[in-house]
N, C-alpha and C positions, 0 to 999 in steps of 0.2 A: 504494500500500500504506500503510495507516494502522497505525502501531506504537504500542502502548500498554503501560505498566507494569501488571502484574497482581500484586497482593499477596495472599498467603494464608498459612495456617499450615502447618507440616510434619506436622500430624496426618493420619492415614490417610484420614479422611473428605474432607479438602480435596485431598490429592494424588490420591485416587481420582477426585474430581469434575473436576479441571482437567488431568489427564494428557492427555486426548484433544485439548484445545485447544492445549496446549504442544507436542505432538508431531504436530500437523497430521493427526490421524486423521479429522477432520471438515472440511467446507468452512468456511473461516474468513471468507468473504464480503469479501475484500479487507483483512482485518485480520491483524496478527501481534502476538504478545505476548511480552514479556520478564518472567520471573517474579522476584518478590522474596518469599522465603520466610522467615518469622520468627514467633516466638511471638505469639499474638493480642494480648497486652497491648502488645507493642512496636508492632504495627500500629495499635492504638488510639491510642497516643501519637503515631505518625507522622501519623495522620489529623487530629489537632488542629493540626498544621502544614500540613495539606492536601498532603501529600507525594505520594500516589499517586492517579491518576485512577480506578482500579478497585481496590477493596480489600475484604477480609474485615474485619468489625468485630464485636465483642461488641455485642449488642443494646443494652446499657446505654450503651455509647459512642455508638452510632448515635443514640440518643434525645437525647444531648447535642450532636450534630453535625448535626441536621436542617437547620440554616441553610446548611450547606456540602456535605452529601452527601444523595443521594436513594436510597431503598431500591430494590433490584432484586428482581424477582419470583422469580428462580431462584438456586440456589447456596447457600442459607442452611442453618442447622442449627436446625430446628424439629421438635418431635415430642413424643410421649408416652413416659414411662418413661425419659427420657434426661437428667434433671436433675442438677445438682451435688450432691455429698454432703458433709455435715459429719461428719467422723470424729474420734475421739479416741484417744489412747493407751489401751490396755486398762487398766481400773482407774481412769481419770480421770473424774471427774464434771464435765461442762461447766458453767461458771459465768461470771459477769460478769468475773472476773479471769483467766480462762483465756487463755494466750498462744496465739493462733490465727494460723496461717500462711494467707494468702489470695493468690490468683493475680493480683491487680492491682486498682488503684482503679477502673478503668473496666469491669471485667468484669461480665457479667450475673450471674455467680455471687455476687459480693459484693453487688450490688444486691438480689438475692433474700434473701441471708442477713440483711442489715440490715432488710429488711421482715419476715422471719420472726421475728427476735429482735433488737430494737434495743439490748438491754442488752450485747451482745457488742461491746466497743470496744477491747480490748487486741489490736490487729491488726498483723500484720507482713506487708508485701508481699514475696512470694517468687515466683520463676519457678515455673510450675506443676509442673515435673518435679523440683523440689527440696523440695516440700512434704512428701511422705511420708518421704523420708530425714530431714528435719528433725524430724518427729514421732518417728520411730524413735530418733533420737539423743538425744532429750530436750530439744532446743533449744526446741521448741514443745509445748504440751499437746494441741493439736488442729489440724486442717487442713481447709480448704475445697477439696475435690478436684474436678477436672474432667478431661475427656478420658479417657485410659486409666486414670487413677487410680481410677476407680470399679470397675475390674475387678481391681485388684491390691492394694487397701489392706490386706487381711487379711494379705498377705505381709509387711507392715511392722509387724505387731503392733498394728493399729488395729481399732477397732470402730465400726460405723456409729451415729451419734447421730441424724441426720435425713437423709431424702431430700427435698431441696428441690423436686424435680420432682413427687413424690407430693403434697407439701404444696400446691404451686401448682395442680396439677390438681384437687385436692379443693376448694380455695378458689375457683377460677375456672371450672372445666370446660373450660379451653382447653389446647391443647398449649403446651409451654414454648418461648418464642422465645429460644434461646441466642445465636445469631449470624446474621449476614446478610451479603450482598454489597451494596455500595453504589457509586455513581458520584459523582464530584466534580461540583459544580454550576458548572462552567464551560461556556461555550457549545459548545466543541469536543467535550467528552465527553458532554454531555447530548444532542447531536445523534446520538450513536451508542448511546444508551441501549437502544433496542429491539433493535438488532443485537447488542449485548453480552448482553442477556438471552437472546436466541435462541441465541447461541453457547454460553453456559453450559448452557442447557437441553439442547442437542444433545450437549454433552460429558458431562453426567450420564447421559443416555439411552444414549450409546455405552458408557460405563463399565459401566453395569448389564447391558448386553447382551453385553459382552466383558470380564468381570472379570479374566481372566488377563493381559490386555495391560498393565494398569496396575501389576502387582505389583512389577516391578523398580524403578519410580519411587517407589512407596510405601516399599519397603524401604530405598531409598537415603536417604530423608528421615526414617526412623524406625528408626535402627540399634538392634539389640537387641530389637526387637519381633518376637515370633514370629507365625506365621501365625494362630494361634488368637486372639491379641489383635487383630491387624489385621482379621480377619474380624468379630469381635465389635464392634469400633469402627465399621466401615463399616455393619454391619447396624443398629446403634443410631442412628447420626447421619445416614445417607443414606437418604432415603425420598421419598415423593411430594411432600412439602413442599419438598424440594431441587429438584425439577423445577419446581414452581410453588407459591407461597404460597397462592394462591387466597383466597377470602373468609375461611376459617377461620384461615389463617396470618396474614393482615393484621389480623384482629380480635385475635389474641394480642398483637401489637405494641401495639395501641391500649390493651388492658387493662393491659399492663405499664406503659405510660406513665401511664395514669390512676392506677393503684394506687401507683406509686412516684414520683409527681410531686414530692413534697417531698424526695426523696432525690437527684434529678437535679441 
């Protein structure tokens, strides 16, 4: 039995994808997995120390870590209409001096925002779930929101300034590559790359065919999120690209790397 650490975020799309692997609902082909669940920026930081052999990464972080991690074909967050949003407190006009809360230095969201408007430089790194409360309290003028923030920002007195997914799609014609799964480039892990890809693919397909079975695990890792938010989150971020990037998904990563080369 080969035992591996598997790192992913507590967001409903990730817990939906990996529930079947962790609870042995699929054939694990001689492998077993111990989960490490944390905010994606914390996982990005851990990857720079090469901590986990199999990990979720922001695409921006992956592009900085290609020497040490290899992209997996399955388990990623790539799609249309799912990009991060720039939001501001109602009545605030976004400008170069605006105090903007962002979800981390290595997030794809920040990479996109810098590409969209390089004049925005008064940035404050904040855990993703503290961005909207910070804007509502007046601590920040605006925020770069990801995950479920795109569904609830209006509840915090915010208005949308820009949809960076829309901007990206109009600029490139590609789906937006938000996040990916990757394996560490050590011989032991690389030898299992195809097996791990296949297990993640099987886990996604199982979850899509049996959505009720993952709900308890999703709720346990997203306390306070109602079924409506959970369903919307999964619908937005889990799709055919999560099963396999294919040529279109891989092209999106290449376009992101080429367009943002100077920012990496």
